[in-house]
N, C-alpha and C positions, 0 to 999 in steps of 0.2 A: 504494500500500500504506500509506503514511503517512496518507493521508486515511481509509482504513478503520480504521487504528489509533486515530485521534483520536476515533472514535465510541465507543471504550471508555473514554475519559477521563471523570472525574467533575467536573472544574473547567474553567473557561474557559481559564486559563493552561495547564493540562495539555493541553487539546485543541490550543491554538496550538503548544505545544512538540512535540507528536506530529506535527503537520503539517510541522514543520521539524526532524525528528529528526536530530541530529548523529551522525556516524559516528566512533567513537573512533579515535585515532591510535596507541594502544599496546595490547598484549595485556592489560596489567594493568587498564586502564580497562574493557575488554570483560569481563574476569573479574568485576570489581566489579558491572557492570550485570547480568550473568547471575546472580550470587549474589542480588542484589535480586529479580530476576524469580523465581528458584526459591523464595525465602523467602516472597514474596507469594503465589505459587502454593500453597505449603503452608499458609500462614495462611488463605487464602480457603477452603480445604477444611475447616478446623477451625471457622470461624465460620459460623453459620447464614445471616446476611445479608451476609457478606463485609465488607471494610473500608468504612467510611462516611466520606464527606467532607462531610457535612451542615453547613451554616453557613459553609463556607469560600468566599470570593469574592476577586476581584482587587482588592486594596487598594493596589496599587503606586502609582497616581496620587495617592491620598490621602496615602500616606507621603511622597511627594516634595513635595507642597504643604505638608504640616505641617513638614517640615524647612526649607522656605523661609519659615517663620513665617506661613503662611497659616492661616485659621480654617476648620476643617472643618465641614460641615453635620451635622445630627443623623443623617441617613441614612448618611453616611460613617462617623461615629463608631460607629453601631450595627453596620455591616458589619465594622469592625475588631474589635468585641467578639465577634461571632459567629464570626469567623475564629479568634480566640484560643481560644474554647471548642472549636471543631471540631478545631484542632491539638492541644489538650490531650487530647481524647478519643482521637485517633489515637495519641498517645504512650502513653497508658495501655493501649490495646489491645496495642500492640507490647511494652510492658514486661511484660505478663502472660505472654509467651512468651520465655523466656530462651534457647531453642535457635535463635534467629534472629539470629546475630551481625551480619550486614550491616545489617539493619533497625535493630537496637538501636544500632549505631554511628551510623547516620544521624540518629536522634532523640535521641542521648545529650545533646547540648548545646543542645537546643531549649528556649528560654525563652518561656513563654506569658503572663507578666505577669497573673496573676489579679487583682491589685489594680487594674490599669487597666480590666480587664473589669468588675469590680464597680463602679468609679466611673462608668463610662459607663452601665451599666444603672441606677445610682442617679439619674443626672441626665437620661438620655434615655429616653423611653417607647418602647413597641413601634412607634409610628407615626413615630418619628424626631424628635419635638418635645421641647423642653426641659421637663421635668416640674416641677410646683410644688414638689416635695420637694428640688429642686436647691439652693435657698437660701431663707432666711427672707424676704429682701428681695423675691425674685420672687413668693413666695406672697402677701406683703402687697400688692404692686402689682396682682396679678391679682384679689385680693379687692376692692380699691377699684374696679377696672375693672368688675367684675360689679355692684357697687352703683350706679355711674354709669349703666351700661347699663340696669339695671332702672328707674332714675329716668327716663331718656330714653324707654323703652318706655311707662312709665305716662303721661307727659305726652302723647306722640304718640297713644296710643290714646284718651285723653280728647278731643283735638282732632278725631280722625277720627269719634268718636261725635257730637260737637256739630255738626260740619260734614259730616255724612254725604252731603248732596246734592252738595257740592262735591268729594268724594273720588272719584277714578276707580276705585279698588280698595282694599279693606281690607288694605293691605300696607305694612309698614315696610321700606324699602330703604336701600341705602348707595351713595353716590356719592363715590368717593375714600375718605376716612376719616370722612365726615359722614353722619349718619342723616337721611333725608328721607322724605317721604310723597308719593304721586302725587295731583296735583290737576288737575281738569278745566281746560283752558285758558280757557274763557269765564268761569269763576268763580275765577280766580287771586287776585283781590283779597279773596276770603272768607277766605283763610289767609295773612295777612301773613308774609313771611319772605324768604329768599334762594333764588333759583332756581339750582340747580346743573346741571340737565340737562333736556332735553325728549325726548319720544319721536320716532321717525322720522316719524310722521304729523303731529306738532305738536299733537296733541289732548291731550297730557298733559304737565304741568310737574312736575318733581321739586323740591319746595320744602322748605327747612330752616326751620321756624317760628322766629321770634325767641325763643320761650320756651326753646328748647333750644340756642341758640348757645353760651352759656357752658358748658353741659354737654358739648357736642361738643368745645369747646376743651380742657376738662379731660380728656376721653377721649383726645384726640390726645396730650396731654402724658403720660398714663399709658402709651399705646402706645409712645411713644418710650423711656420709662424701661424698659418691658418688653423692648423690643428691645435696649437697651443691656445690661441684665442678662443676657439670653440669650446675647448675643455674648460677654460676659465669661466666662460659664460654658463656652461652647464653646471660647473661646480657651484657658482653663486646661486643658481636656481635650486640646486639640490640642498644647499644649506638652508634656504628659505623653507623648503619642504621639511627638512629635518627639524627646524625650529618649531614647526606646527605639527610635528609628527603625532603627538598624543591626541590632539584634537582630530587629526585626519583619521587616526585609527578608530576613534569613537564614531566619527562620521561613517566610516566603512561598516562598522558593526551595526549602527542604527539603520543604515540603508539595507543591510542584510536582514535585520529583524523585520523591517517593513516589507521586504520582498517575500519573506516566509509568510507573513500575515496575508499578503496579497495572494500567494499560492494557496493558502488554506481557504480563503474566501472564494477563489475561482474554482477550486476543486469541489468545495461544498455546493457552489451553484451548479456545477456540472452534474453532481450526484443528485441534485434536487433534494438536498439535505436540509435539516432544520436545526436551529440552535438548541442545545440541551439546557435543562434546568435541574440543578442538583437538589436532591430531596433528602429528608431525614426519615429513615425507616424505623427509628426507635419508637417502640410502642409505649405511649405514655398513659395518661388517664383516659377515662371514657370520653371526656370532652375534648381531649387533644390526642388523637390517635396518630400513629405513624402514617407516612404517605406511601402510595402505591407506585411500584415501578411500572411505567407506562411506555411501551415501545410498540406502537402500532405500525404495521406494514414495514417492518424492519427488513432491510436488504443488505446482503454482504457486498461491500464495495468492490471486491475483486470479481465477483460474479457479474456485477453491473459493468465493469470494465471489459470482461470477457464477452458479454452480450454486445456492447457497443463497438468494440475494436476487433473482435475475433469471431464475429457472427455466431456467438454462443446461443444457448437456449434462453428463452425468457426467464427472468428471475422471479421466483415465487416468493413473495414476502411472507414473513411470519409475524405473529402477534405475541408479545410477551407482556402480560398484565399480572404482576406478582404482588399479592396483598402484603401489608407490612408485617403481619405475624408469621408469614411463611419464611422459613430459613433454608429448607432443602426442597428442590424440585427434582423428582425422578422421572426421566423421559424414557418411555419404553416404546417398542414397536419393531417392525421388521428391518432387516439390513437394507442399506441403500435408500432408506426412507428420509434421510435428512437430519438425523439426530446429531451427528458430529458437526454438520454445517451450522446447526442452531447454536451449539456451544461456541464455535469459533466466531459466529456473527455477534453473539452477546459480548464475548470477551473483547473483540475488536471495537465494538461500539463504546464500551467503557473506556478503552484506551484512547480512542479518537476524541471523546469528550474531555478527557484529562489533558490531552495535547492541544486543546483549543480548536478542534475541528467540529463542524456540524455533523450530526448523526443522520444517516440516510433512513429516516423514518418519518411518518406523518406527525404533524403537531397534535398535541403537545408531546415533547420528548422529555421524559422525567426519569431520572435514575440517580443512584447515590454516587458520591465521589469516593471511590474505593482507594484505600492505601496501596493495594497491590492486586494484580490479577494473577492467580496461581493456577496453572493448567497442567493436567496429565492427559494429553491427547496423543494417540499413537502408542508405540512401545519402544523400548530401548534394547530390543533383542540384539545380542552381539556374540558371535562365535569366538572372536578373539578374546573378549573379556569373560567368556563363559556365563553370559547372562541370558536367561530364558525370557519369554514374554512376561511371565509373572514376576520374575526378578526385576525386570526393567520397570514395571509398574510400581513395585514396592519401593525401589530406590527413589523414584521420583516423588511418590506420595510422602516418603519420609522427609525429603527436602521441603515439601509443601508444609508439612506440619511444623518443621523448624522455623519457617518464615511466616507462619500464620499470625495474623492480628485480628482483633474484633471487627475491623472494618475491611476485611478482605473478600474478594470474589474468588471462589474456588470452582474450577471446571474439571470434572472427572469423566473421562470417556471409557465406557465398558468397565465400570468399577467392579473389582473382584474377579475379573476374567483371567483366564490362563491357568486355572488350577481346578481341583475337584469342585464340582458345582455346589455341593452342600457346604464345604468349607469356605468357598469363595463367597457365597451369598451371606454366610454368617459374618465373615470379615467385612463385607460391604455394609451390612446393617450396623455393625459396631462403629465403623468409620463414619458413616453418615450421621449417626446419633451423636458422635463426638463433635463433628463439624457443625451440627445444628446449634450447639451451645458455644462454639468457639469462633465461627466466621459470620460475617454479615449475611452472605448468601452463598449457597452451594447448589450447583446444577450438575446432575450426574445422569449419564445414559447407562442403561443396563438391559439385560435379557432375563434377569432373575425375577421370577414371579413373586418371591417372598417380599421384594422391595415394594411391590404394589400395595401391600397391606399396611405399610407404615403410616399411610395417610389416616387410616381409621383407628390407629393407636395413639398418634401424636399430631396435634393440630398445627405443629410447625412444619409438617410435611405436606407436599402437594404432588399429585400425579399429572402427567401430561403424556401424550402419545402422538406419534406421527401417523397420519391417516394413510390407509391402504385401500385401493380400489379392488374389490374382489372380482369384478367383471373383467377389467383389463389386466389384472394381476400386476399392477404397477403402483408405485407410491405417488401420492399427490403432493408431497412435501409440505402439507399443511399441518400445523401443530394444534392438537385438540386438548383443551385444558379440562381437568377434573375427571378424565376418562383414561384408565390405564390401557396400554396396548395389549392386544391379544395375539396369541400364537397363530401364525398363518402357515407354518412349515408344512403340515400334512395336507392342508387344503391346496396350497400352491403345488406341492409335489403331485397330488392327484390330478389337478387340471393340466399340468405340464406333461402328462403321459405316463407317470409312474404306475405300474400294474396295481390294480385295485386290491389284490390279495396281499401285496406287500404293505400297502397303506393301512389295511385293516389290521394286519399283525402289529404294525407300529402303534395303532390306536390301542390295541389290547395290552401291549407292553407298557404303555404309559399309564395304564390303569385309570383312565381318565374319564370316568363317567362324570365326576364332579367338575373336572377341568373343562369338559365339553360344555357342561351347563354354564360354567362361568364365561366361556367364550361366547355362548349364545346370548347371555345377559349383556356382555360388553358390546356385541354386535347390535343388540336392540338399542342400547344407549347411544351408540354411534348413529344409528338410523334416526332415532328421536332427535338427536342434536342437529342432524342435517335438515330435518323437517322444520325445526325451530329456527334455524338460520335462514331457510327459505322464507318462512313467514315473517321473520324479522326484516328481511330485505324488502318484502312486499309492503310491510307496514311503514318502513322508512320511506319508500317511494310515495306512498299515500300521504305521509306527512309532508314530504317535499312539495307535492302537488297542492296540498291544502295551504301550505305557507305561500306558494306562488300565487294562488288565487286570492288569498287574503291580502297580499301585497298589492295586487292589481286592483282589487276592490277599494282598498284604503287609498290608493293613489287617485282613483276616479272620484271617490267621495271627497277627498281633499280638493281636487280640481273643481268639483261642483260647489263646494263651500266657498272656495276662493272667487269663483265666478259670481255666486250670489252676493258675496260681500262687495265685489266691485260694482255690481248693478245697484246695490243698495246705496253705496257711496255716491255713485253718479246721480241717482235719483235725489238723494238728499242735497247734493250740490246744486242740482237744477232747481229744487224748491227754494233753497237759500238764495240763489241768484234771482229767482222770480220775486221773492219777498223784498230783497234789497232794491230791485228795480221799481217795484210798486211803492215802497216807502219813499224813494227819491221823487217819483212823480207826484205822490200825495203831498210831499213837502213843498214841491214847486207850486201846486194849486193853492196851498195854504198861504205861501208867501205872496201870491198875487192878490188874495183876498185881504191880506193885512196891509197892503200898500194903499194909502188914501182911505177914503170912507166908502166901504162897500155898500152896494145897493142890492135891491131884490134881483135885478137882472144879473148882477155879478154872482150872487148866490146860486141862481139857476144854472149859469154857465159852469160854476164849480161842481154842482151836482151832476151835470151831464159828463164832465170830465172824470169824476170819480166813478161813474157808471162805466165809462169806456175802460178805465183802468181795471175794474172788476171783471169786465168781459175778457180782457186780455190775459189776466193772471189767475182767475179762479177757475179750476177745472169744471165746476158745476155750471158755470156760466158759458162755457165754450160750446160751440155748435159741434154736434157729433161729426166725426170725419166722414167724408163721402164714401158710400159703399163702392167697392170695386165693380167695374163693369163685368157683366156676366161672361164675357168672352173677349178674345182679342183676334186680330187679323195679322198674322205674321207677314213681315215685309222682308225684302232682300237685305241681308246683312244682320238680321235679328238672330239671337242665340235661342235655341229651343231645346227641350229635353225629349228624348225618345225612351219612355219607360221600359218598353219590352226589350230594348237592347242595352239599357243601362248606360246610354251615351248622351253627351251634349253635342249638338251640331249647329252649323251655321246655315241659314237659309240662303241659297244661291239663285233660286228661281221661285218667284211668288206663286201662290196657289192658283190653279186654273179653275175653270168652271166646274170640273168634276171633283174638286177638292183635293187635288194632288199637287205636290210641290217637290222641288229638288233641294236636297241638303248635302252638306259635306262635313265629315269629321275625319281629321287627319288627312290622308291621301285618298280616302274612299268617298265616292259620291253615290247617292242612291235617291230614288223617287219613293216618297212615302205619302200616305193619306193624312189629311188633317186629323182624323180620328186617332192616329198613332202618336201624335205629339201633344205637348203642353208647354206653357211658358215656364220660365225659370221660377216664377212665383206659384206654379201649380194650376194656372188657369187653363181651361180647355178652350180651343179655338172655335170661332163661329163657323159653321158650315155654310158655304155659299148657297143662296136660294136661286134655283134655276128658273129663269123667266119662262112664262107660258109661251108656247110657240105662236108666232104671229100668223094671221091668216094668209099672208103673202110674204114671201122673202123680200127683205129690203135689198136695195142695190148695194153691192159690195163696195166698201170705200176704196178709194184709189190707193194703190200701193205707194209706200214711201219711196221717194227718189233715192236711188243707190248712188249718192254722191260721196266721193271719198274726202274725208276731212281728218284733221288730227285727232278727233274724238273717236272715230271708228277705225283707226289704224293701230295695229298692235305689232311692235317690233320684238321678235323672239330670238333674234340672232345671238348665238353664244349660250343659249339656255339648254338645260337638259330636258328630256321629253316629259318627265314627271312634273318639273317646275313649269314647263310650258303649258301643260294641261290646266293647271290652276289659274294661270294668267288668262288663258283663253276662255275658261269658264266665266271669269269675272268680266271680261270684255263683252262676251255674248249677252250676259245678264244686263249690262249697262246699255247695250246697243238696241235691245228689243223695243223699248218705247220710243226711241228717237230715230232709228235708222233701219233700213232694210238689209244691210250687209255689213260685214266686217272684213277689212283688208288685213291679212296676216303675213308679215314679213318674216320668212324663215331662212332666207338665203339658199344658195345652191349647195355648196360644200359636198359632203358625202351623201346627202339625201336622207339620212336617218331622221333628222328633225322634221323634214317635210313629210316623210311617211308617217311619223308619229302624229303630226297635226291632221293629216288626212284620215288616219284611223279614228281619231277622236271625233272629228266632224261627222264621220260616217255614222256614228252611233248616237250622236247628240239629238235629243228630241226636238229642239228648236231650230235645227239647221235643215232647210229645205233641200239645198244642193250646194256644191262648191266646185270651183274650177280655178285653173291657173290664170293669173292676170294677163292682160294684154302686154305686149312687148314694151310699150311706153310706160306701163305701170309697174314693171319689174319682171315680167315674164315668168320663168320657172322658179324664180326666187320669191314669188308672192302668190298667195292663194286667197281668192275671194270667196267668203262663205255667205250665202243668201239665207236670210232668216225667215221663218214662218210668221 
């Protein structure tokens, strides 16, 4: 688990510390670690990218060498500067959140020495080399070196040009700190100078011409001066680091602690774990009883990792609810049923909580703070040490008894196994009875039936079993409390094909009439428990539904009350406004009467004025509002409701003599009857009254002239067919009462828009016919639609 935790660390030191995670020795240390984990967990939820440890590296060796008066390299100095910057950024991030006391206390005394960081960045470039700006002397030395190097290159290039036939390759090389040129071996005498090296084949000599010997000597002198100046600069920086060494070591330790806390928080988030609360299981008075160990849906973190990263099987959670008076839990059941995994999961949960990690269980997570977790899981069988399985168990249990305290958690796997069953079960009973009075909690797995009866003799004992499916002959890995496990060996053997006569002989040899009856009782208890769990789930679902309905009804009731209150307030405000207005008008009438000497005529006028005021402001004096008209006549552009379709539509063609009209909702258009619609206020429309047929037909009115104007011309160029149909419908509706035709400009193009216009006009009830316009009116780019 520590290895998995280390993968969530951001720094090398943090990962190393996670792999060697220490376990606190006091509850206060644990509470401090848990506080750090909780606060980092909260902080990470607030920050978009979480806490960043960018730039922070392991500078411990560099600090140690600087304190021993060593000279640090440019790379080491640069790592110290970036670590200081990263630590400062961490402190600023935490300082911005004052509600994180544990983290703020952690970084409160953190010194990040910005002056050392600035000095290092001033003297050391991003490649870790001492920069020219570090000192004027260094800049002067390097300028002279560049001048000498340029002079050497100039001389050597001249030699290579003059002696081109003797030169192996047009290349200036270096051997040691001397500049040389490659010369062909047979023509070595053509370039007099000092031979510093030869090629592997011997065909090339690397010669330093005499003309540049002095210049090379000068270059060597400058190089030594440069190295001395660089060393002096790095020594000065190293001394500054050494002077602050103690603070920098504390800074590194603080950043590592913060990285471990961040790893714990991120690992806990990945596990979907919850923070633990430590409880006191000590049984006190009746009014103050001990608390219950509560670990619901507890999962083993390694199994979760296996499921997520190694495509393992889904993790089956277990429930551990242990009452305060229980000191020993005996888990029974078949092999491979999950008994040992339950022991390991409980022990690991206790250690995770002590180490400041969240526990992978549902809230609330409540368990004691154990002084130690003492486990005997597996065996210590060893041929070399002449240890049998039983001997290995006994040696380990002896060490457990030596280390035992009153606040210990003891985990025993297959207690009493490895020896004669009768003696083993007797030893197991004696051991568990001793642990019941010596340890805080003991959980043991066993196959001994005698241990199942301890619950009924001592109320400090409890039974639990791992469930087994008789139909599939496989474990379910669920832990059942209060029910001991039953023997399934003969049943499993029979169903797996063991001859029936052998199974029957085995049953006879066990002498187990009573055992069979006990197994049947246990099976009945298991079946009854399953039924109760099913009913409990159904009841819980009903409670959830009831709570949801209650919340919905409460919300609606609150909304209605709020609306009623708002209406009442608005009505009261209207009444108050009316009263104030009436008072002001009455006061004005009174003031007019008080001016001069009032006469009877003035009093009459005042009476009439007061009557008018009463008519305006008293509800009883107002005239009743006019009754709505019995029906309405929908017009083009009106919004109407179609109840049978549950739609609201717009009228695009007024009703005809038969009571039919065209409406549109969305992109759909349809013809409906007046009987199918109503107004938005719920009024039914008036049906048109058909006139009685006249004795003789009247002469038909003259057709409207088909004169093209800007009002009956529609330009659809660039439109899609769906949009064009909407515009065309609107133009036809507007043109019916004023013009006999509509000119539609659709352009030539690909012809898709023209075809779409023609298809629409073909089906429109108010279009008599259509044709392409004359050449002078647009020809094939314009269609004329003649209306009925």
